[in-house]
C-alpha positions, 0 to 999 in steps of 0.5 A: 138600843143595843148600841147605847147598852155597849156604850155605857158598858165601856164607860163603866169598864175600860180595859177589853180582854179577848172574849172568855169562853163560857163555861157550863157546870151544874152546881147543887149550890151557889158556887164561889167565884170561879165556878160557872153557873149553868144557865139552864138551871131550873128557876128557885124560890126563896123567902126574903123577910124585912127583919125590921118589920115586926119580925120577932123570935117566934115568928122567925123560928116558925118561918125557918122551919116552914121555908125549909119544910115546904121546899123553898131554896133559900131564907134571907133576911134584911138587917135594919135597926128599926122599921123603915116605914115609920113604926117604932114600936114594931119588933127587929130582932138582931140580924147575926143572932137570928142567922146563928139560930137559922143554922141550927133550926135548919138543915138544908136551905141556903140563908144570909143577910140581905145585906149587912151594911158595913157601916154596922160592922167593923169587917174583921168582926163581921168575917169572924161571925159569918165563919162562926155561922158558916161552921155551925150550918155546914156551909149553907151561909150567903154573905150579904154586904152592902154599904148602908144607906138609911139614913135615919136609923145611923142617926138614932143610934148614934151609927156614923153616916157617911157619904155615898163615896165614904160608905162605897170605900168602906164597903171596898175596904172591908170586903178586903179586910174580910177575906184577910180576916178569913186566912189568919183566923180559925175556925175558917169558914166551912166555904172556901172562899165565902160566897158573897151576895152583893146588890146595887146597879150603879155602872161606875163602882158598884157593878165593877166592885160586884164583877170583882167580888160577888159570888150573887148579884141581887137586884129589885124592883126593876123592869125587864129593860133596865135588867137587861142593860145593867146585866150587859154592864155587869157582864162586860166589867166581869170581861174586863177583869178576864172573870167568865160572867156565868159565875155570878148567880142573878137573883131578884128581890120582889114584893109579892101578893098571891091568891087561889083567885080575885077575891083571895088576891084582894083579901090578901092586899087588904092585910098588905095595906096594914102592913105597908103604910104607903098603900093605906090611902089606896082602895084595894085595886089601886094598892093592887096595882101599885104592887104589881108595879114594883113585885108579882101579883097574881093567881099561881098561874099569873105569878108563874108566868111573870116569873118565867119572864124574868128567867128567861133574861137570866134571873134563876133565883126569886126571893120574894118578899114575905111581909105578912109573916104570919101568913102560912098559907101564902107559902104553901100556895107557893110550894104547891102551886108555883115551885113545881111549875117553875121548876 
């Protein structure tokens, strides 16, 4: 098994300098490239909002307050133009306006887009927006950027949608343009350099680009074996360019359902079926099993055990997809029974 991963890594990264010594420097917030992550840092929990699935301004303000007051580490939100679940009537508030408000409505947590597609933005304009929000928040923005993937929303709003290669080229060129913009424009971001979050698992383009550019690497809906294999490729890509792999934070995005007991879990699963159309044809137990395949499901004790399993592999931040936007009780249960146990 180890030999297979090594061969896959060699295909993705072809230059091999000597092994770098691993540094371990503790940091209170995600450091910029070049500063090492201490792999013994306690596991953190954050909340991820699918902003296109019914998010409105009142809900966003309440979520900003609750996520900070309850002690979560971070708040992230997606950037899309319309519901991805086929309900075009759902509210979908503008991403960067909401992030500017989050900078004012919160004081401690990190926050940001997960992620802003480069197809939606001219990179220099995006860089200026990000710098403004970073200054407003006193350096708490985590700038997530991506290539864009949902063809329907591009076509619906007349946004050009390109091939995978063209979109990856736009992303790579866009990051370079953003870095140049921060050098020549004012005000400059509060953070220098601006921390970038990137997702992806492709071994030819995505992981080598993440090794070069990202402060945080985020993956979602993967099993432990795939996570270990992709992590190995990413570490080889880092070493190929002389970067210490520990300078990249590892985060996992995951759907979740939490309940104090089985009855509570079933009740919350029933509400999830109303939000996620793919679950509607399933009974409660089937829906719960479907979510468990790609996320975290259980009582607080069971969720702690699942999170610790990923933590042992090296993930130190869990962004939990909070689909039930008005369910403050779930957030409170995570805060009271899960955060202390994993920290």
